[in-house]
N, C-alpha and C positions, 0 to 999 in steps of 0.2 A: 619540467623541468632538463626535460633532452633536448627541446628548440635551448633553452635557453643557454644551456654545457656545450651543444654544436659552439651557440654563437659568440661565446664566451675563450674558447679554444680557437676559431678563426680569428677571432678576434688580438691576441694574442697573439698567436703566429702574425699574423699581417704588420702589428704593430715592430714585434721583434729583427722582420725582413727590411721595418722601411729605418730602425737605425743604424741595420746592418746597410743598406745603401746610403743610409746619409754621413759615417762614420768612414767609409770606402771614399766617398767623393774629398772626407777631412782628408784622410790616407794622405791622398794622392794630388792633393795645392800642397802637401807636407813635406812630400819627395818632389816635387812637377818644380818648387819654387825658387828658384837665384837670385843668389844675393848678387844688386849692381850697386856697389856701393859708389858714392859721389866724391873723390879725389879732395882733398884742404886747401885750397883756393876756389871748390867749389861749393860748398855746407858751408851754407849761415852760421851767422853768431844768435847763440840760442842760449837761452835760460831752460835749469832748468827747477822744479820751485817742488822742493817738498814741505810736506802741514805735518806738524808733531803735533798730538795732545799724547802721555802716558810713555814709558820706553817698552816702546818692543822691543821682545829677547834679541833681537838679529840687528838691530839698531846703528851701533857701532861699525858691524863688518858692509852693512851698507852703507853709512857714509861713504866709508873707504872705499869698495866698490866704484861710486858715486864719484870720487875722486882723482880716478886713475880711469877716469875714461882715453880713448885713445880717439881725443875731437882738438879740431886746430884752438876754438876760439867758443868756448862756453861759460858762463857762472851761473856755480852752483846755490839756489836762497831760498833759507832752509828760515820756516815762519812756525815756532816754537807758541804754543796755547799759550805762556808765559814763562816770568823767568821760575815763580818757584816748582815748575816743573819736570819731571827728574831724566824731560830730557831733554832738559837746556843741558846737565851738566853733561851729561853725557856727547852729547854735541862740540859743541867745546870741547870739551876737554881730544876728542877723536882732531877734529881741527886743530888743535895744536901739535901733535902730534905727527899730523899729515906735511906741516908745515907749510900748508897752502894758501895760493893770496886771490882764488880767483874764488872766493866760500865768501858768505855775506849770512850772516842772523839777526834776526827782528824777532822779537815779540809780536803777539795778535796785539792793536792796540784798539780796534772799534770790536767788538762782541755785538753783532748784528741780535737779533732776539724774531727777521721773521728769515730765517735759514738756516741753517747746518752750520758749528762752529770751522765744519772743514772748509763750504764756502764763501764763509768770510776769512777765513786765509789765503785760499786758493782770487780772491778776487783784489785783494790786499799787495798780493807779491804780482798776482799780473797788471796791475792800474800803476805801482810801480815803476813799473819797468819804462825806457827811453826809449826811441823809435831807432837806434841800433839795433835792438832784437828783434829775429824773423821768423823767429821760431818760437816758442815756448812747450815745455815738459814739460810730462806734470811728473811724478815717480813716491810708492806706497813705504812705506816704513817696512815690509816684509819683504821688501823685491832686493836680493843680491844680484847685484846684475856684472855681465861678462866686460870684460874694459872695449870688446865694441858695439855694447848694446844700443849709444848712442850716435853712436855712427848710422846703424843698420835703421834707428829708429827712420832719422833727420832722410836722409836719403830719399825712400820712394815720394816724398817730399816735393822734390823737384815734378815731377810727375803732373797739370795743372786742371788735372781731374778729381787729386788728390789731396782732400784737406788733414784728411789727419790721417795718421796711424796709428797704433794700438800693436800692442800681444796680448800672452796673458798670464796665470797664474799655472801653474802643475803641481797639483799636493803628494807628498808622501804617503805612499800604502800604507807605510809601515811603522805607524807612530803607536806609544800608547796605552793609551784611550780612543775607546769606540767612540769619541766625538767626533776626532781626526778620522779613524777608517768610513765613516755615514758620510764625510765634513767631503773625505774623497773619491767617494762613490760616486755624491751627486754631481759635485762638479765635472767630471767625464765626461758627462750627454753636456755642463756649462756652458765648458767650451767647442764641443762642436754647434749649438747654437749661437753660441752667439760670432763667429765664425759666418753661417750662413745667412743671417741678420745684418754683419755688419757693426755689432757693436761697439764700443771703445771698455774696454777695460783703463781705471781707472790709474792703476798699479805701473801702468807703461801704457803710456800717451806721450803724442809730438800732435802741437795742433798750430799751425800759420796762424800769423799774430795779423795780416790783413785777415783769413779768415775770421777770428775771433774779433773784430769789430765787426765785418760785413754781415757779420750773422747775428748778432746782438747776444751771445751767449750769455756774457753780460750781465745784461741787463736778466739773463731766463737764473744764472748762477747768483743772483741776490735779496733772491724766491725760493729755492727751490730746496727739496732735504738732502740731495744729491749732482752729484757735479757730472758722471760720463753719460751715464747712460739718455741723455735729452740732449749728444751730437749730431746722433744719430738721426734724429728729427730735422735739424738748426741743420744740417748739412743737405742733406738733399734737398729741399725745401733751396734751395739753392746750385742744387746740378752737384754736387763734389759727393766722392766714397768716402769710407773710414776703410784704410790698408791695413787689413792683421798679417802682421811678419812671422813666417812659422818661426823662427831664431829664436824670439824673444819671446819664447816661451819659458817662464823663469820656474825654477823647485822652489815651492813653501816649505818646509820642514817644522813648523810653530804647530805648535798640537791645541787640542783645546776638548775641553768635555761636552758632553750631549749637554746638558742646561746651560751653558754658552751654546752652546752651539744654535740648540734652537730660537732664542735670540736671538744670535747675529740672523738666521735662516728670516724671523720673522717681519725682520726690518730690511734685507731682503723686497722678500717679498712683495712690504707695503711700496715702498723704492719704485719696484718691478711697475705696480699696480696705477701707480702716477708717472710713471715716466717712459715705460717702455713700449716698440712700435709697434712689438707683436704679442699685445698683454694676451689677446684671444689664444692667440696659438700658444703659448704655455701654458694655462687653463686649458686647449685643451693637451699638450702632452701629460699636461695632469692626469686628466684626465683615463689618459689609454695609458700612463704608467705606473697609476701609482691604486685608481679604482679598477680597474680590469683586474689584476692579480690580488687587489687582495678581496673580490667576489667572490672568485676559483678559490681561495681557503676556505670561506667561510661556509660555501655549497659542500667545499669536499667532507672539510667536519658537522654539514647537516646530513650528511650522505652517511659516515658513521654510525652517526646516533640511527638512523633510521633504520640503518641494514643493507645500506643500497651500496654494496660492492666491489661491483662492475659497476655503477656509477663515477663509485671513491677511486678506483686504482685509475680511471679514463684520467679522472679532473690533477689526481697525483701527476700523473704521469706525462701530464701539459704542464702542470707549472717548472714540474722538476726538471724539464724539457728548458721550456721557454729562460727557469734562471740561469741552467747552464748556458746554456745560448747569450744571455747578457754578460756572463763572468770572460765566455772566451771574446767577446766582445770588447770588454774590459780587456783582458792583456793583450790584444795584440795592438788596442790603443797604446796599451802601458807601452809597449814593442817600438811601435812607432814612433810615439817621441822622444825612448830615453835616446834612440839616433840624432835625437835636432841637441838632447841634453850633453848627448857626450862628445859632441863638432864645437860646445861650446865650454870644453872644459870642464862642465859642472859635474856632480859627482851625480854620478846614474844611482838607482835602488834595485837592489838583487830581491823578491820578490824569494819566500821561501819558500816548503810548502801550510808550513802553519800562515803565513799571510794569505795565503788564497784559500785555503779555506775559512777563514777569517769572511776576506771580501764574499767569497760565498755566502757565512750567515749574517752577512750585512744588504747585500742588496732587497732583501724585505724590511730588514731594521728600516735603512735608508728608505724605503717606499713609503713607509709608515711616518716617521720624521719630515718627511717634507711633507705629505698631505696634512699632518697636524698644522707643522708650521702655516700650508697655507689658509686653510680654515683659520685659523684666530687671524689670520694679517688679516681680512677680508674687514673683521668690525672694531681691530686696532683704535685707539686714538691717542695714545700716546707713546713714542712711542724712544725710547732708551739708547746711548749710544756713549758707551765709555763715561759713564756718569755723568751723562746732560739730561735730560729731559725735553723732550722734545713734541709738542699738539700738533694732529695732522687733521688737520679737516678736508684736504687737497691735492694736488700738486702744487697751487702754487698759495696756498694758504698754506704756511709752518709759523710756529710762534716755538720759541724755545723761553723754557716756561720756568726752567732753573737750570741754575749756575752755579761751579764754583771752580778753584785752579784745580787741577791735575796733583794729586800729592802720592811720594812714595806710598805710602801708606793704600792708595790705589790700584796699587803691582798688584799681580799677582805671583801665587805661591811660589808654581813651582817657571823657571824661569824661563821652560819652552813655550808657553801657553798661552798665545796669544791676548788677548786685548780685547 
């Protein structure tokens, strides 16, 4: 017991030290990064693609922000799952209100049975583009962008070594549901990981059209469950980079409950297992972040039952210091990212004492929820995504099992809850 206790304590603090170092590297990049924006005459014609199934809580705001970009020549291409979809009317009404002409809305015409609906929509939108479009940008309906979003996303592509650019989402920790808080805490480490591994986020992503052709990404999307994780490997094979742009950290204020969060995490874990280029590294991180702290708690309870007060006190102290260390790390990262958010005139989040206490309680809850999602994803055979079921037998063996158009009755009762 004593040897195991010492091993676990060293493991906890060793892993905490590693997380501190990685976070400092990320914060250094945020502070040192300088915007190099291209003038209007050097910005290529760009197509912005938004695929919709269901009306996300902030869809009207998302559309308005996309139609007010400080960019000389771009077109917004909307692919809506069907005319019956709630998103169709919202998108049509928003476009009419804005009175813009650089937008086209189309229904999904071909529902492929060997890839996800989003991949079907992406393929339709990209294949309909003419050769005048030199860049394709992708965005999600939960992304409310600032006016320079597209200019900042496209400008780094002027570097011949950069094949794609991306940002990331940053959740607000002040939601009313515990699921929202757990998602926030889990996303803190995810953002740092994606930066280190050059993993793009499909909610803010731009790719050169010539890169799409050269890497044959369209062929891969035609048989994949997700569109963004596979980009890193495809670009790396051709000596190209995925560049993270700090100013494209986008605040997301949607809500989710724990049950919905677990379902989405299981789908995310399946996609990561299939397509993430560093899947084993993610598993190792999960062991360090979930297994070690949980084992300490189990041994602490066992020591209490066996009246080994000294061992119990030592384990409790180690776990408390580790958890407080993670909390401080989150707060430091939150402050660093709020500087980026303020620079883009996005509303920042004020952390009250109550929120900080909930974050502290949420750390072990997040570890257990993510651990549960990871374990259950290892033997999952069916993934449900926005009311559509897929049978997943491998990364390139996806089968659409059940499809029906999205209806108004499928919308969440809470208008801030994500789908």
